[in-house]
All heavy atoms as an XYZ file, in Angstrom:
783
protein
N     -55.283    -25.475      7.053
C     -54.249    -24.967      6.178
C     -54.919    -24.438      4.927
O     -55.721    -25.011      4.396
C     -53.195    -25.940      5.828
C     -52.018    -25.395      5.030
S     -50.772    -26.622      4.928
C     -50.366    -26.507      3.151
N     -54.643    -23.214      4.557
C     -55.132    -22.600      3.286
C     -54.085    -22.457      2.274
O     -52.800    -22.444      2.644
C     -55.706    -21.190      3.577
O     -56.761    -21.316      4.561
N     -54.498    -22.413      1.065
C     -53.592    -22.202     -0.116
C     -53.874    -20.822     -0.731
O     -54.993    -20.405     -0.691
C     -53.815    -23.218     -1.140
C     -53.600    -24.622     -0.716
C     -52.151    -24.932     -0.806
C     -52.004    -26.449     -0.400
N     -50.638    -26.860     -0.414
N     -52.836    -20.178     -1.100
C     -52.971    -18.917     -1.782
C     -52.497    -19.094     -3.238
O     -51.435    -19.563     -3.524
C     -52.154    -17.793     -1.207
O     -52.611    -17.719      0.241
C     -52.221    -16.552     -1.832
N     -53.320    -18.602     -4.187
C     -52.965    -18.653     -5.547
C     -52.975    -17.305     -6.125
O     -53.684    -16.441     -5.691
C     -53.914    -19.505     -6.382
C     -53.892    -20.960     -5.969
C     -54.732    -21.427     -4.965
C     -52.996    -21.846     -6.508
C     -54.756    -22.823     -4.566
C     -52.940    -23.186     -6.046
C     -53.916    -23.610     -5.104
O     -53.878    -24.936     -4.708
N     -52.159    -16.953     -7.101
C     -52.097    -15.731     -7.777
C     -52.358    -15.870     -9.268
O     -52.187    -16.901     -9.851
C     -50.852    -15.006     -7.465
O     -49.769    -15.652     -8.081
N     -52.824    -14.831     -9.819
C     -53.070    -14.827    -11.315
C     -52.535    -13.534    -11.869
O     -52.566    -12.454    -11.240
C     -54.618    -14.986    -11.566
C     -54.848    -14.996    -13.106
C     -55.396    -13.891    -10.923
C     -56.301    -15.358    -13.483
N     -51.982    -13.582    -13.102
C     -51.417    -12.454    -13.688
C     -52.275    -12.192    -15.001
O     -52.393    -13.158    -15.899
C     -49.922    -12.618    -14.124
O     -49.246    -12.889    -12.892
C     -49.409    -11.498    -14.761
N     -52.839    -11.074    -15.154
C     -53.634    -10.701    -16.293
C     -52.815     -9.701    -17.036
O     -52.172     -8.769    -16.521
C     -54.962    -10.089    -15.898
C     -55.910    -11.032    -15.120
C     -57.151    -10.208    -14.781
C     -56.265    -12.261    -15.897
N     -52.929     -9.699    -18.396
C     -52.333     -8.689    -19.225
C     -53.221     -7.406    -19.011
O     -54.398     -7.475    -18.386
C     -52.429     -9.088    -20.674
O     -53.745     -9.026    -21.179
N     -52.754     -6.279    -19.383
C     -53.555     -5.014    -19.303
C     -54.878     -5.210    -20.046
O     -55.915     -4.694    -19.551
C     -52.695     -3.833    -19.793
C     -51.518     -3.475    -18.984
O     -51.616     -3.895    -17.725
O     -50.665     -2.677    -19.382
N     -54.886     -5.808    -21.180
C     -56.065     -5.951    -22.016
C     -57.013     -6.882    -21.243
O     -58.225     -6.697    -21.257
C     -55.710     -6.526    -23.370
N     -56.544     -7.970    -20.716
C     -57.406     -8.933    -19.919
C     -57.991     -8.243    -18.686
O     -59.240     -8.419    -18.415
C     -56.573    -10.164    -19.520
C     -56.228    -11.031    -20.608
C     -55.188    -12.158    -20.180
O     -54.360    -11.842    -19.240
O     -55.233    -13.219    -20.887
N     -57.191     -7.452    -18.043
C     -57.663     -6.726    -16.788
C     -58.754     -5.745    -17.262
O     -59.818     -5.663    -16.538
C     -56.514     -6.008    -16.137
C     -56.964     -5.322    -14.872
O     -57.463     -5.961    -13.941
O     -56.878     -4.056    -14.845
N     -58.526     -5.061    -18.270
C     -59.585     -4.055    -18.740
C     -60.849     -4.826    -19.144
O     -61.911     -4.335    -18.801
C     -59.000     -3.284    -19.926
C     -59.936     -2.187    -20.399
C     -59.295     -1.282    -21.463
C     -60.226     -0.220    -21.860
N     -59.631      0.726    -22.834
N     -60.686     -5.926    -19.894
C     -61.859     -6.660    -20.299
C     -62.655     -7.229    -19.114
O     -63.864     -7.219    -19.110
C     -61.426     -7.775    -21.240
N     -61.920     -7.731    -18.099
C     -62.580     -8.264    -16.945
C     -63.244     -7.152    -16.165
O     -64.417     -7.315    -15.606
C     -61.614     -9.003    -16.027
C     -62.201     -9.788    -14.911
C     -63.306    -10.741    -15.378
C     -61.127    -10.521    -14.096
N     -62.706     -5.959    -16.170
C     -63.328     -4.836    -15.543
C     -64.593     -4.376    -16.325
O     -65.437     -3.728    -15.688
N     -64.702     -4.765    -17.498
C     -65.797     -4.361    -18.266
C     -67.061     -5.197    -17.907
O     -68.226     -4.645    -17.932
C     -65.585     -4.617    -19.762
C     -66.747     -4.424    -20.760
C     -67.175     -3.097    -21.032
C     -67.323     -5.515    -21.323
C     -68.208     -2.927    -21.920
C     -68.407     -5.283    -22.199
C     -68.876     -3.955    -22.480
N     -66.849     -6.408    -17.355
C     -67.971     -7.271    -16.906
C     -68.064     -7.445    -15.431
O     -69.042     -8.027    -14.985
C     -67.857     -8.683    -17.603
C     -66.617     -9.382    -17.079
C     -67.926     -8.626    -19.084
C     -66.573    -10.868    -17.247
N     -67.113     -6.978    -14.672
C     -67.068     -7.181    -13.228
C     -66.929     -5.851    -12.505
O     -66.072     -5.071    -12.958
C     -65.899     -8.147    -12.860
N     -67.605     -5.752    -11.424
C     -67.424     -4.558    -10.594
C     -66.096     -4.512    -10.027
O     -65.431     -3.409     -9.937
C     -68.556     -4.609     -9.502
C     -68.789     -3.310     -8.758
C     -69.146     -2.169     -9.656
C     -69.872     -3.523     -7.670
N     -65.557     -5.642     -9.621
C     -64.216     -5.820     -9.065
C     -63.617     -7.111     -9.714
O     -64.144     -8.181     -9.540
C     -64.269     -5.912     -7.548
O     -63.080     -6.552     -7.029
N     -62.491     -6.928    -10.307
C     -61.818     -8.047    -10.914
C     -61.393     -9.135     -9.905
O     -61.605    -10.354    -10.114
C     -60.525     -7.669    -11.701
C     -60.812     -6.900    -12.996
C     -60.931     -5.392    -12.808
O     -61.366     -4.897    -11.774
N     -60.507     -4.615    -13.841
N     -60.894     -8.673     -8.788
C     -60.514     -9.607     -7.697
C     -61.633    -10.386     -7.128
O     -61.588    -11.610     -6.938
C     -59.800     -8.954     -6.603
C     -59.179     -9.860     -5.531
C     -58.087    -10.793     -6.075
O     -57.111    -10.324     -6.669
N     -58.292    -12.081     -5.958
N     -62.767     -9.706     -6.943
C     -64.021    -10.364     -6.383
C     -64.522    -11.342     -7.463
O     -64.896    -12.503     -7.017
C     -65.021     -9.311     -6.019
C     -64.735     -8.534     -4.850
O     -63.812     -8.821     -4.082
O     -65.512     -7.456     -4.547
N     -64.472    -11.017     -8.636
C     -65.015    -11.892     -9.716
C     -64.175    -13.152     -9.783
O     -64.685    -14.367     -9.760
C     -64.926    -11.206    -11.155
C     -65.645    -12.020    -12.136
C     -67.006    -11.863    -12.511
C     -65.151    -13.066    -12.880
N     -67.296    -12.782    -13.467
C     -66.191    -13.528    -13.780
C     -63.849    -13.665    -13.014
C     -65.987    -14.609    -14.670
C     -63.693    -14.673    -13.891
C     -64.771    -15.122    -14.699
N     -62.862    -13.010     -9.709
C     -61.883    -14.154     -9.707
C     -62.139    -15.049     -8.525
O     -62.155    -16.263     -8.531
C     -60.459    -13.643     -9.914
C     -60.224    -13.101    -11.290
C     -59.437    -14.826     -9.617
C     -58.909    -12.346    -11.384
N     -62.192    -14.427     -7.290
C     -62.422    -15.149     -6.125
C     -63.721    -15.917     -6.146
O     -63.761    -17.090     -5.809
C     -62.439    -14.162     -4.890
C     -61.095    -13.561     -4.548
O     -60.056    -14.124     -5.060
O     -61.013    -12.567     -3.770
N     -64.751    -15.209     -6.566
C     -66.062    -15.858     -6.674
C     -66.066    -17.040     -7.653
O     -66.638    -18.141     -7.314
C     -67.207    -14.880     -7.077
C     -68.543    -15.453     -7.115
O     -68.907    -15.968     -6.165
N     -69.188    -15.496     -8.226
N     -65.475    -16.961     -8.776
C     -65.361    -17.986     -9.746
C     -64.686    -19.162     -9.180
O     -65.198    -20.328     -9.395
C     -64.680    -17.468    -11.034
N     -63.541    -18.942     -8.534
C     -62.804    -20.162     -7.936
C     -63.543    -20.772     -6.861
O     -63.669    -22.033     -6.746
C     -61.418    -19.566     -7.440
N     -64.116    -19.936     -5.886
C     -64.864    -20.495     -4.760
C     -66.147    -21.357     -5.337
O     -66.460    -22.305     -4.724
C     -65.261    -19.431     -3.821
C     -64.100    -18.990     -3.045
N     -63.488    -19.727     -2.047
C     -63.482    -17.769     -3.015
C     -62.551    -19.015     -1.439
N     -62.499    -17.821     -2.155
N     -66.803    -20.811     -6.267
C     -67.970    -21.435     -6.759
C     -67.651    -22.784     -7.492
O     -68.281    -23.736     -7.247
C     -68.769    -20.526     -7.817
C     -70.036    -21.182     -8.390
C     -71.109    -21.569     -7.327
O     -71.037    -21.142     -6.158
O     -72.036    -22.293     -7.709
N     -66.549    -22.756     -8.258
C     -66.166    -24.155     -8.820
C     -65.689    -25.112     -7.787
O     -66.012    -26.286     -7.922
C     -65.006    -23.815     -9.866
C     -64.740    -25.092    -10.679
C     -65.987    -25.569    -11.413
N     -65.725    -26.881    -12.075
C     -66.154    -28.040    -11.530
N     -66.668    -28.152    -10.391
N     -65.933    -29.162    -12.177
N     -65.111    -24.575     -6.714
C     -64.710    -25.483     -5.650
C     -65.968    -26.112     -4.940
O     -65.954    -27.256     -4.572
C     -63.789    -24.769     -4.631
S     -62.143    -24.408     -5.257
N     -66.953    -25.260     -4.765
C     -68.256    -25.630     -4.086
C     -68.794    -26.770     -4.919
O     -69.303    -27.784     -4.365
C     -69.168    -24.532     -3.951
C     -70.470    -24.878     -3.234
C     -71.554    -23.848     -3.421
N     -72.028    -23.694     -4.802
C     -72.793    -24.599     -5.411
N     -73.229    -25.695     -4.853
N     -73.156    -24.374     -6.668
N     -68.850    -26.605     -6.255
C     -69.487    -27.705     -7.053
C     -68.747    -28.938     -7.006
O     -69.246    -30.037     -6.857
C     -69.459    -27.132     -8.555
C     -70.569    -26.023     -8.637
C     -69.854    -28.266     -9.470
C     -70.378    -25.186     -9.966
N     -67.385    -28.872     -7.017
C     -66.547    -30.077     -6.863
C     -66.701    -30.726     -5.533
O     -66.743    -31.990     -5.378
C     -65.075    -29.698     -7.117
N     -66.856    -29.962     -4.498
C     -67.061    -30.490     -3.052
C     -68.402    -31.228     -3.082
O     -68.432    -32.403     -2.617
C     -67.061    -29.418     -2.037
C     -65.612    -28.917     -1.854
C     -67.726    -29.897     -0.737
C     -65.461    -27.720     -0.966
N     -69.417    -30.745     -3.683
C     -70.762    -31.370     -3.786
C     -70.558    -32.696     -4.554
O     -71.152    -33.737     -4.169
C     -71.807    -30.514     -4.482
C     -72.123    -29.227     -3.587
C     -72.747    -29.531     -2.281
O     -73.481    -30.603     -2.170
O     -72.638    -28.778     -1.365
N     -69.863    -32.735     -5.666
C     -69.658    -34.018     -6.390
C     -68.933    -35.010     -5.562
O     -69.321    -36.237     -5.604
C     -68.903    -33.640     -7.708
C     -69.640    -32.800     -8.720
C     -68.831    -32.358     -9.834
O     -67.636    -32.013     -9.727
N     -69.441    -32.377    -11.115
N     -67.820    -34.616     -4.911
C     -67.039    -35.537     -4.197
C     -67.827    -36.137     -2.961
O     -67.876    -37.323     -2.783
C     -65.737    -34.895     -3.658
C     -64.832    -34.538     -4.800
C     -65.002    -35.736     -2.638
C     -63.780    -33.578     -4.513
N     -68.530    -35.185     -2.292
C     -69.322    -35.627     -1.130
C     -70.429    -36.594     -1.614
O     -70.631    -37.676     -0.987
C     -69.991    -34.490     -0.398
C     -71.029    -34.841      0.615
C     -68.887    -33.631      0.315
N     -71.137    -36.363     -2.661
C     -72.130    -37.226     -3.133
C     -71.630    -38.638     -3.474
O     -72.202    -39.613     -3.114
C     -72.877    -36.655     -4.426
N     -70.457    -38.581     -4.260
C     -69.855    -39.908     -4.552
C     -69.333    -40.650     -3.327
O     -69.535    -41.892     -3.255
C     -68.696    -39.605     -5.586
N     -68.822    -39.903     -2.387
C     -68.282    -40.555     -1.163
C     -69.481    -41.075     -0.351
O     -69.351    -42.129      0.275
C     -67.372    -39.634     -0.358
C     -66.642    -40.225      0.723
C     -65.575    -41.244      0.326
O     -65.383    -41.437     -0.915
O     -64.982    -41.894      1.176
N     -70.540    -40.321     -0.221
C     -71.698    -40.914      0.572
C     -72.226    -42.103     -0.075
O     -72.528    -43.121      0.643
C     -72.743    -39.752      0.775
C     -72.255    -38.682      1.712
C     -74.044    -40.322      1.145
C     -73.197    -37.514      1.784
N     -72.400    -42.075     -1.413
C     -72.891    -43.292     -2.092
C     -71.962    -44.480     -1.893
O     -72.359    -45.580     -1.610
C     -73.078    -43.021     -3.578
C     -73.787    -44.205     -4.334
C     -75.143    -44.425     -3.757
O     -75.971    -43.522     -3.592
N     -75.473    -45.600     -3.344
N     -70.629    -44.241     -1.964
C     -69.650    -45.301     -1.741
C     -69.761    -45.953     -0.330
O     -69.845    -47.117     -0.134
C     -68.183    -44.791     -1.974
C     -67.169    -45.887     -1.830
C     -65.806    -45.319     -1.682
N     -65.547    -44.645     -0.498
C     -65.345    -45.341      0.754
N     -65.416    -46.582      0.837
N     -65.134    -44.585      1.732
N     -69.957    -44.988      0.653
C     -70.061    -45.486      2.017
C     -71.414    -46.197      2.193
O     -71.389    -47.247      2.950
C     -69.936    -44.273      3.009
C     -68.517    -43.778      3.138
C     -68.424    -42.589      4.103
C     -66.946    -42.207      4.403
N     -66.490    -42.885      5.591
N     -72.495    -45.721      1.645
C     -73.712    -46.435      1.757
C     -73.630    -47.858      1.154
O     -74.076    -48.804      1.706
C     -74.854    -45.615      1.125
C     -75.332    -44.392      1.787
C     -76.258    -43.619      0.931
C     -75.965    -44.697      3.119
N     -73.056    -47.904     -0.026
C     -72.880    -49.185     -0.721
C     -72.014    -50.236      0.128
O     -72.249    -51.381      0.112
C     -72.257    -49.051     -2.061
C     -73.190    -48.350     -2.989
O     -74.408    -48.245     -2.798
O     -72.718    -47.909     -4.151
N     -71.051    -49.583      0.822
C     -70.134    -50.503      1.616
C     -70.681    -50.705      3.110
O     -70.104    -51.371      3.862
C     -68.789    -49.835      1.702
N     -71.806    -50.112      3.375
C     -72.383    -50.204      4.751
C     -71.512    -49.477      5.818
O     -71.545    -49.846      6.985
N     -70.790    -48.452      5.408
C     -69.912    -47.745      6.268
C     -70.694    -46.480      6.818
O     -71.558    -45.956      6.225
C     -68.633    -47.257      5.612
C     -67.771    -48.304      5.085
C     -66.585    -47.791      4.292
O     -66.362    -46.673      4.246
O     -65.887    -48.670      3.706
N     -70.316    -46.082      8.069
C     -70.977    -44.953      8.661
C     -70.522    -43.663      7.904
O     -69.465    -43.588      7.386
C     -70.461    -44.859     10.117
C     -69.261    -45.660     10.067
C     -69.369    -46.683      8.971
N     -71.417    -42.720      7.867
C     -71.126    -41.364      7.216
C     -70.998    -40.401      8.398
O     -71.955    -40.069      9.057
C     -72.215    -40.947      6.206
C     -72.420    -42.047      5.187
C     -71.900    -39.570      5.648
C     -73.646    -41.987      4.315
N     -69.833    -39.802      8.517
C     -69.581    -38.934      9.631
C     -68.752    -37.724      9.126
O     -68.099    -37.844      8.047
C     -68.793    -39.565     10.797
O     -67.544    -40.092     10.232
C     -69.529    -40.785     11.374
N     -68.854    -36.643      9.876
C     -68.010    -35.525      9.620
C     -68.666    -34.468      8.713
O     -69.711    -34.751      8.158
N     -68.127    -33.340      8.644
C     -68.591    -32.294      7.706
C     -68.218    -32.580      6.279
O     -67.420    -33.493      5.953
C     -67.961    -30.921      8.095
O     -66.544    -31.006      7.813
N     -68.760    -31.750      5.438
C     -68.426    -31.924      3.981
C     -66.872    -31.805      3.753
O     -66.311    -32.568      3.058
C     -69.163    -30.872      3.121
C     -70.565    -31.069      2.975
C     -71.199    -30.030      2.010
C     -72.714    -30.327      1.815
N     -73.321    -29.291      0.962
N     -66.285    -30.818      4.457
C     -64.855    -30.697      4.286
C     -64.069    -31.955      4.814
O     -63.154    -32.385      4.249
C     -64.368    -29.472      5.114
C     -64.633    -28.168      4.456
O     -65.203    -28.190      3.317
O     -64.350    -27.030      5.083
N     -64.608    -32.477      5.919
C     -64.012    -33.672      6.480
C     -64.086    -34.892      5.479
O     -63.175    -35.681      5.248
C     -64.673    -34.186      7.782
C     -64.502    -33.166      8.921
O     -63.464    -32.442      8.959
O     -65.280    -33.152      9.862
N     -65.283    -34.996      4.831
C     -65.545    -36.098      3.858
C     -64.603    -35.907      2.713
O     -64.004    -36.859      2.175
C     -67.003    -36.085      3.413
C     -67.871    -36.486      4.662
C     -67.233    -37.031      2.211
C     -69.398    -36.421      4.364
N     -64.477    -34.659      2.195
C     -63.596    -34.385      0.983
C     -62.138    -34.710      1.390
O     -61.413    -35.399      0.661
C     -63.750    -32.950      0.569
C     -62.635    -32.630     -0.405
C     -65.061    -32.725     -0.128
N     -61.710    -34.350      2.594
C     -60.284    -34.544      2.958
C     -60.026    -36.031      3.147
O     -58.869    -36.512      2.845
C     -59.927    -33.735      4.233
C     -59.978    -32.212      3.976
S     -58.978    -31.679      2.593
C     -57.355    -32.077      3.167
N     -61.028    -36.810      3.544
C     -60.805    -38.215      3.786
C     -61.044    -39.076      2.515
O     -60.641    -40.200      2.508
C     -61.732    -38.684      4.904
N     -61.593    -38.476      1.539
C     -61.969    -39.227      0.244
C     -60.653    -39.613     -0.411
O     -59.704    -38.813     -0.596
C     -62.779    -38.407     -0.635
N     -60.625    -40.841     -0.949
C     -59.549    -41.417     -1.653
C     -59.780    -41.041     -3.204
O     -60.292    -41.907     -3.868
C     -59.363    -42.887     -1.437
C     -58.115    -43.436     -2.149
O     -57.169    -42.666     -2.508
N     -58.085    -44.777     -2.321
N     -59.415    -39.881     -3.535
C     -59.633    -39.486     -4.915
C     -58.321    -38.979     -5.601
O     -57.402    -38.700     -4.833
C     -60.617    -38.219     -4.969
C     -60.181    -37.059     -4.126
C     -62.058    -38.653     -4.497
C     -60.992    -35.798     -4.180
N     -58.331    -39.069     -6.920
C     -57.137    -38.634     -7.570
C     -57.365    -37.211     -8.094
O     -58.476    -36.845     -8.457
C     -56.969    -39.542     -8.866
C     -56.725    -40.900     -8.549
C     -56.522    -41.719     -9.802
C     -56.354    -43.253     -9.422
N     -56.511    -44.095    -10.624
N     -56.282    -36.473     -8.117
C     -56.365    -35.087     -8.741
C     -56.462    -35.236    -10.253
O     -56.180    -36.332    -10.845
C     -55.066    -34.314     -8.375
O     -53.949    -34.854     -9.098
N     -56.819    -34.175    -10.914
C     -56.977    -34.240    -12.388
C     -55.583    -34.484    -12.974
O     -55.397    -35.203    -13.993
C     -57.599    -32.882    -12.903
C     -57.724    -32.839    -14.392
S     -58.873    -34.160    -15.087
C     -60.438    -33.626    -14.354
N     -54.539    -33.879    -12.295
C     -53.179    -34.118    -12.864
C     -52.799    -35.600    -12.780
O     -52.172    -36.164    -13.684
C     -52.170    -33.294    -12.039
N     -53.227    -36.299    -11.649
C     -52.877    -37.781    -11.583
C     -53.613    -38.516    -12.613
O     -53.176    -39.379    -13.287
C     -53.300    -38.180    -10.178
C     -52.358    -37.748     -9.061
C     -52.945    -38.042     -7.693
O     -54.142    -37.861     -7.418
N     -52.089    -38.393     -6.742
N     -54.939    -38.296    -12.730
C     -55.788    -38.915    -13.708
C     -55.325    -38.699    -15.133
O     -55.183    -39.630    -15.971
C     -57.238    -38.455    -13.670
O     -57.814    -38.803    -12.358
N     -54.878    -37.523    -15.476
C     -54.316    -37.146    -16.757
C     -53.013    -37.889    -16.998
O     -52.780    -38.521    -18.134
C     -54.076    -35.672    -16.860
C     -53.792    -35.219    -18.364
O     -54.462    -35.654    -19.232
N     -52.755    -34.406    -18.464
N     -52.201    -37.949    -15.958
C     -50.880    -38.648    -16.211
C     -51.105    -40.125    -16.439
O     -50.510    -40.757    -17.340
C     -50.008    -38.460    -14.947
N     -52.023    -40.697    -15.747
C     -52.374    -42.215    -15.871
C     -52.930    -42.396    -17.288
O     -52.642    -43.361    -18.005
C     -53.369    -42.633    -14.883
C     -52.799    -42.730    -13.476
C     -53.736    -43.098    -12.402
O     -54.987    -43.382    -12.738
O     -53.362    -43.233    -11.204
N     -53.793    -41.486    -17.737
C     -54.464    -41.668    -19.078
C     -53.325    -41.540    -20.200
O     -53.359    -42.236    -21.122
C     -55.509    -40.564    -19.264
C     -56.243    -40.780    -20.625
S     -57.601    -39.560    -20.858
C     -56.740    -38.002    -20.784
N     -52.438    -40.590    -20.027
C     -51.384    -40.397    -21.009
C     -50.458    -41.649    -20.996
O     -50.037    -42.066    -22.122
C     -50.613    -39.103    -20.694
C     -51.317    -37.880    -21.028
C     -50.472    -36.631    -20.862
O     -49.481    -36.710    -20.161
N     -50.981    -35.461    -21.323
N     -50.106    -42.204    -19.893
C     -49.326    -43.392    -19.835
C     -49.952    -44.545    -20.503
O     -49.356    -45.391    -21.249
C     -49.004    -43.735    -18.391
N     -51.243    -44.691    -20.275
C     -52.065    -45.794    -20.860
C     -52.106    -45.644    -22.482
O     -51.970    -46.552    -23.124
C     -53.539    -45.785    -20.338
C     -54.326    -46.881    -20.816
C     -55.709    -46.933    -20.256
O     -55.860    -46.677    -19.071
O     -56.707    -47.268    -21.017
N     -52.325    -44.349    -22.867
C     -52.309    -44.105    -24.268
C     -50.986    -44.463    -24.964
O     -50.905    -45.004    -26.039
C     -52.718    -42.675    -24.591
C     -54.181    -42.389    -24.329
S     -54.676    -40.623    -24.404
C     -54.118    -40.182    -26.062
N     -49.903    -44.090    -24.279
C     -48.587    -44.342    -24.784
C     -48.301    -45.800    -24.880
O     -47.795    -46.356    -25.839
C     -47.534    -43.666    -23.857
C     -45.986    -43.889    -24.276
C     -45.779    -43.336    -25.641
C     -45.099    -43.226    -23.321
N     -48.741    -46.524    -23.774
C     -48.684    -48.002    -23.850
C     -49.377    -48.653    -24.978
O     -48.869    -49.514    -25.640
C     -49.014    -48.574    -22.513
N     -50.542    -48.172    -25.264
C     -51.384    -48.665    -26.325
C     -50.714    -48.368    -27.662
O     -50.728    -49.262    -28.622
C     -52.798    -48.105    -26.327
C     -53.649    -48.602    -25.109
C     -54.965    -47.893    -25.023
O     -55.286    -46.922    -25.698
N     -55.805    -48.391    -24.188
N     -50.188    -47.206    -27.844
C     -49.492    -46.793    -29.108
C     -48.286    -47.648    -29.295
O     -48.015    -48.122    -30.407
C     -49.045    -45.426    -29.029
C     -50.121    -44.417    -29.177
C     -49.743    -42.932    -28.934
O     -48.572    -42.671    -28.687
O     -50.630    -42.064    -28.915
N     -47.485    -47.980    -28.192
C     -46.410    -48.802    -28.331
C     -46.756    -50.239    -28.639
O     -46.101    -50.791    -29.480
C     -45.559    -48.829    -27.080
C     -44.844    -47.440    -26.846
C     -44.123    -47.256    -25.514
O     -44.361    -48.075    -24.573
N     -43.241    -46.318    -25.357
N     -47.806    -50.719    -28.045
C     -48.253    -52.135    -28.357
C     -48.753    -52.153    -29.835
O     -48.441    -53.168    -30.517
C     -49.393    -52.481    -27.477
N     -49.418    -51.188    -30.306
C     -49.901    -51.220    -31.739
C     -48.725    -51.103    -32.625
O     -48.674    -51.808    -33.667
C     -50.848    -49.959    -31.993
N     -47.686    -50.355    -32.323
C     -46.534    -50.143    -33.166
C     -45.789    -51.518    -33.140
O     -45.216    -51.926    -34.251
C     -45.586    -49.117    -32.648
C     -44.389    -48.783    -33.435
C     -43.517    -47.673    -32.767
C     -42.302    -47.406    -33.584
N     -41.476    -46.414    -33.104
N     -45.674    -52.257    -32.065
C     -44.965    -53.519    -32.032
C     -45.745    -54.520    -32.858
O     -45.126    -55.334    -33.557
C     -44.750    -54.008    -30.559
C     -43.789    -53.235    -29.816
C     -43.579    -53.674    -28.370
O     -44.444    -54.396    -27.844
N     -42.568    -53.238    -27.773
N     -47.046    -54.572    -32.804
C     -47.814    -55.485    -33.599
C     -47.641    -55.260    -35.129
O     -47.691    -56.215    -35.876
C     -49.300    -55.475    -33.178
O     -49.980    -54.293    -33.617
N     -47.455    -54.012    -35.507
C     -47.187    -53.726    -36.918
C     -45.854    -54.084    -37.342
O     -45.593    -54.637    -38.438
C     -47.488    -52.188    -37.204
C     -47.001    -51.825    -38.536
C     -48.917    -51.854    -36.961
N     -44.909    -53.906    -36.463
C     -43.483    -54.243    -36.786
C     -43.260    -55.739    -36.721
O     -42.271    -56.211    -37.392
C     -42.615    -53.521    -35.732
C     -42.537    -52.030    -35.879
C     -41.690    -51.342    -34.772
O     -41.260    -52.067    -33.818
O     -41.556    -50.147    -34.815
N     -43.993    -56.486    -36.057
C     -43.765    -57.849    -35.989
C     -45.024    -58.609    -36.655
O     -45.916    -59.058    -35.896
C     -43.625    -58.352    -34.516
C     -42.451    -57.791    -33.819
C     -42.442    -58.058    -32.343
O     -43.257    -58.776    -31.806
N     -41.393    -57.646    -31.675
N     -44.928    -58.869    -37.913
C     -46.110    -59.440    -38.547
C     -46.200    -60.972    -38.128
O     -45.261    -61.608    -37.740
C     -45.805    -59.384    -40.061
C     -44.321    -59.124    -40.092
C     -43.935    -58.529    -38.818
N     -47.402    -61.393    -38.044
C     -47.679    -62.749    -37.608
C     -47.191    -63.749    -38.631
O     -47.294    -63.494    -39.785
C     -49.165    -62.969    -37.292
O     -49.932    -62.746    -38.471
N     -46.744    -64.906    -38.178
C     -46.201    -65.966    -39.078
C     -47.318    -66.902    -39.271
O     -47.937    -67.396    -38.397
C     -44.955    -66.667    -38.440
C     -44.490    -67.700    -39.329
C     -43.829    -65.619    -38.153
N     -47.676    -67.122    -40.574
C     -48.812    -68.075    -40.861
C     -48.421    -69.516    -40.425
O     -47.256    -69.954    -40.487
C     -48.945    -68.054    -42.390
C     -47.772    -67.326    -42.892
C     -47.101    -66.634    -41.747
N     -49.368    -70.160    -39.826
C     -49.090    -71.592    -39.370
C     -49.237    -72.515    -40.514
O     -50.064    -72.355    -41.422
C     -50.035    -71.921    -38.191
O     -51.391    -71.791    -38.624
N     -48.517    -73.653    -40.430
C     -48.574    -74.610    -41.462
C     -49.632    -75.643    -41.238
O     -50.155    -76.007    -40.373
C     -47.200    -75.281    -41.629
């Protein structure tokens, strides 16, 4: 299954991209594919190391390894980090609101 994404550029952005690229669409496609290639390499390397450490067999193509990897999306990681920061802020606020009582 493939995904299709679209991008909207203002006239100024399109003109500027045309200044540095022979084809705006080719440049955008290449940028996205290259970033994906780098992320695939990172995921595969981490997954191979995890499997080696666990004594598990390493099978399949890079795509198979990526699809089977138990990884979080950046959106998931960001949501968890924001929830953790909110919990820390609330805990700090409660400790300020409830001063400790000196013991006798």
